[in-house]
C-alpha positions in Angstrom: 0.0 0.0 0.0 2.9 2.3 0.8 4.1 2.0 -2.8 1.4 4.4 -4.1 3.0 7.2 -2.0 6.2 9.0 -2.8 6.3 10.1 0.8 4.5 8.6 3.8 5.0 10.0 7.3 3.5 8.1 10.3 3.2 9.6 13.8 6.3 11.7 13.5 7.6 13.2 16.8 10.7 15.5 16.6 12.5 17.1 19.5 15.4 19.4 19.9 17.0 18.7 23.3 14.1 18.3 25.7 11.7 20.4 23.7 9.2 18.5 21.5 8.6 20.4 18.2 6.5 18.0 16.2 3.9 16.0 18.1 2.6 13.2 15.9 2.5 14.4 12.3 0.9 12.2 9.7 0.9 12.9 5.9 1.1 11.1 2.6 2.1 12.4 -0.8 1.3 10.4 -3.9 3.7 10.4 -6.8 3.1 13.5 -8.9 1.4 15.4 -6.2 2.5 18.7 -4.7 1.4 19.6 -1.2 1.7 22.9 0.7 2.1 23.7 4.4 0.9 26.9 6.1 1.3 27.8 9.7 2.3 30.5 12.1 5.9 31.1 13.0 7.3 28.5 15.4 4.7 25.8 14.5 7.4 23.4 13.3 7.3 23.7 9.5 11.0 24.0 8.9 11.7 21.3 11.5 9.4 19.0 9.5 11.4 19.5 6.3 14.7 19.1 8.1 13.6 15.9 9.8 12.4 14.5 6.4 15.8 15.3 4.9 17.7 13.7 7.8 19.5 16.6 9.3 21.4 16.0 12.6 20.5 17.7 15.9 17.0 16.2 16.1 15.6 13.3 18.1 13.1 11.6 15.8 10.4 9.1 16.6 8.0 7.7 14.1 8.3 6.4 10.6 9.3 8.1 7.3 8.8 6.1 4.1 10.1 7.2 0.7 9.0 5.1 -2.3 7.9 2.4 0.1 11.3 2.2 1.8 11.7 3.1 5.5 14.3 5.9 5.6 13.7 7.0 9.2 17.3 6.2 10.3 19.2 6.9 7.0 21.7 9.8 7.0 21.1 12.9 4.9 23.5 11.8 2.1 21.7 8.5 1.6 18.3 10.2 1.4 19.7 12.6 -1.2 21.0 9.6 -3.3 17.6 8.0 -3.1 16.1 11.1 -4.7 15.2 13.7 -2.1 16.2 17.3 -2.5 15.7 20.4 -0.3 15.8 24.2 -0.8 16.5 26.0 2.5 14.6 28.9 4.0 17.9 30.5 5.0 20.7 28.8 3.1 24.2 29.1 4.6 27.1 31.1 3.2 29.9 28.8 2.1 33.2 30.7 1.7 35.9 29.1 -0.4 33.5 27.1 -2.5 32.3 28.3 -5.8 28.7 27.8 -6.8 29.6 25.9 -9.9 31.8 23.5 -8.0 29.0 22.8 -5.4 26.5 22.1 -8.2 28.9 19.8 -10.1 29.4 17.6 -7.0 25.7 16.6 -6.9 24.5 17.1 -10.5 22.7 14.3 -12.4 22.3 16.4 -15.5 25.5 17.1 -17.4 26.7 18.5 -20.7 25.5 22.1 -21.2 22.7 21.8 -18.7 24.5 24.0 -16.0 25.1 26.8 -18.4 21.6 26.5 -19.9 19.7 26.8 -16.7 22.1 29.3 -15.1 21.4 31.5 -18.1 17.6 31.1 -17.7 17.8 31.9 -14.0 20.1 34.9 -14.6 23.0 33.3 -12.7 25.8 32.9 -15.2 27.8 35.6 -13.5 27.4 33.9 -10.1 28.9 30.5 -11.0 32.4 31.6 -10.2 31.4 33.3 -7.0 31.5 31.8 -3.5 28.2 30.2 -2.5 25.7 32.8 -1.3 28.5 35.3 -0.4 27.0 38.8 -1.1 23.9 37.3 -2.8 20.6 39.1 -2.4 17.6 37.1 -1.1 16.3 36.6 -4.6 19.7 35.6 -5.9 20.0 33.0 -3.1 16.6 31.5 -4.0 17.5 31.3 -7.7 20.8 29.7 -6.8 19.0 27.1 -4.7 16.6 26.4 -7.5 19.5 25.9 -10.0 21.1 23.4 -7.6 17.9 21.4 -7.3 17.3 21.4 -11.1 20.8 19.9 -11.7 20.4 17.5 -8.8 17.0 16.3 -10.3 15.4 14.8 -7.2 12.1 12.8 -7.2 10.8 14.5 -4.1 11.4 18.2 -3.7 11.2 20.0 -0.3 10.9 23.7 -0.7 11.1 26.0 2.4 9.5 29.4 1.5 10.7 29.5 -2.2 9.3 33.0 -2.6 10.9 34.5 0.5 13.1 37.5 -0.4 12.1 37.4 -4.0 10.8 40.6 -5.6 7.7 40.7 -7.7 9.8 40.9 -10.9 11.4 37.6 -10.3 8.6 35.6 -8.6 7.2 34.5 -12.0 10.7 33.3 -12.9 10.9 31.3 -9.7 7.4 29.9 -10.3 8.2 28.8 -13.9 11.4 27.0 -13.0 9.8 25.4 -9.9 7.2 24.0 -12.3 10.0 22.7 -14.4 11.7 21.2 -11.4 8.5 19.4 -10.4 8.0 18.1 -13.9 5.0 20.1 -14.7 6.4 21.7 -17.9 8.9 20.2 -20.3 11.1 23.3 -20.5 11.1 26.8 -19.1 10.2 29.2 -21.9 11.7 32.6 -21.7 10.0 34.0 -24.8 6.6 33.6 -23.1 5.2 31.3 -25.9 2.9 28.4 -25.1 4.7 25.9 -22.8 4.6 22.2 -23.6 3.0 20.5 -20.6 3.6 17.1 -19.2 0.3 15.2 -19.1 1.4 13.2 -16.0 3.7 14.7 -13.4 6.0 12.1 -11.8 7.9 14.3 -9.3 6.4 15.2 -5.9 6.8 18.3 -3.8 6.2 19.6 -0.3 6.2 23.4 -0.1 6.2 25.7 3.0 4.8 29.1 2.2 4.0 32.1 4.3 2.8 34.5 1.6 1.2 32.0 -0.7 2.5 33.8 -3.8 4.0 30.6 -5.1 0.5 29.2 -5.5 -0.1 31.8 -8.2 2.4 29.9 -10.4 2.5 26.3 -9.0 -0.5 24.0 -8.9 -0.8 22.6 -5.4 -3.0 19.6 -4.8 -3.4 19.5 -1.0 -2.8 22.0 1.8 -2.1 21.6 5.5 -2.1 23.9 8.4 0.5 23.1 11.0 -0.1 24.4 14.5 1.7 23.7 17.7 3.5 20.8 16.1 0.4 19.1 14.7 -1.5 19.0 11.5 -4.6 21.1 12.4 -6.4 20.5 9.1 -6.1 19.3 5.5 -8.0 20.9 2.7 -7.9 22.8 -0.6 -4.8 25.0 -0.4 -6.4 28.0 -2.1 -9.4 27.9 0.3 -6.9 27.7 3.2 -5.0 30.7 1.8 -8.1 32.7 1.4 -9.1 32.1 5.0 -5.7 32.9 6.3 -5.6 36.2 4.4 -9.1 37.1 5.6 -8.9 36.0 9.2 -5.3 35.2 10.0 -4.4 32.1 11.9 -6.7 33.0 14.7 -9.6 31.3 13.0 -7.5 28.2 12.4 -6.4 28.2 16.0 -10.0 28.3 17.2 -11.0 25.5 14.9 -8.0 23.5 16.0 -8.9 23.9 19.7 -12.5 22.8 19.0 -11.3 19.7 17.3 -9.0 18.9 20.1 -11.8 19.3 22.7 -14.1 17.1 20.6 -11.5 14.3 20.4 -10.8 14.4 24.1 -14.6 14.2 24.9 -14.9 11.1 22.7 -11.9 9.4 24.4 -13.3 10.3 27.8 
């Protein structure tokens, strides 16, 4: 049954030191689906992505399956080899390492692919620069996207891909994110009709605060993460509309009512 899911998370608890951040998260993403996570600051969104990727510093309980395989105890490098890629909310500055060299160490695509996509993302002049040194917020996000495109993962974890990106470049980020997810065959800079894939094979999990990325990327399912738990699961655009109209206060009220109802049933 797990084979139908690219990612399946079962009762995931994640702690940092003695503080529990995630408190029993469950979610499933089918192959070709893209899901989005909304939630207030401190709700555990970034912790979830980092735990899925296998970063150190977390105590993890529960199960994480990728393509039907239990990866709960695999290190980050093995998860990357299996086909999981991540774009950070705040990527680190790496002095002494050029962007091109970093990309070449993990790239699956070769030939002229690096130059081709660097040109499309307006990053040709950044390839010989140290990773993220002196980059603006938008330049960092485009560099992250370039790395992922060349890595070509099957499951893409994106932590606020539109953060720090100006309105002029958000469409570019959106178009190349669609390409990364396998939605379009090639990014098209001349704005002509894009050739669409009929069946998307790659999957994605996107954290977004602003929701701008939903204007460019089709998202199948939305979640609201609150206090380390999935508060609800629904149509992502309906969720975004409610958040913009009422903030997370309405979500919090609904979440508390659901918690109370569950406790009464158990009692």
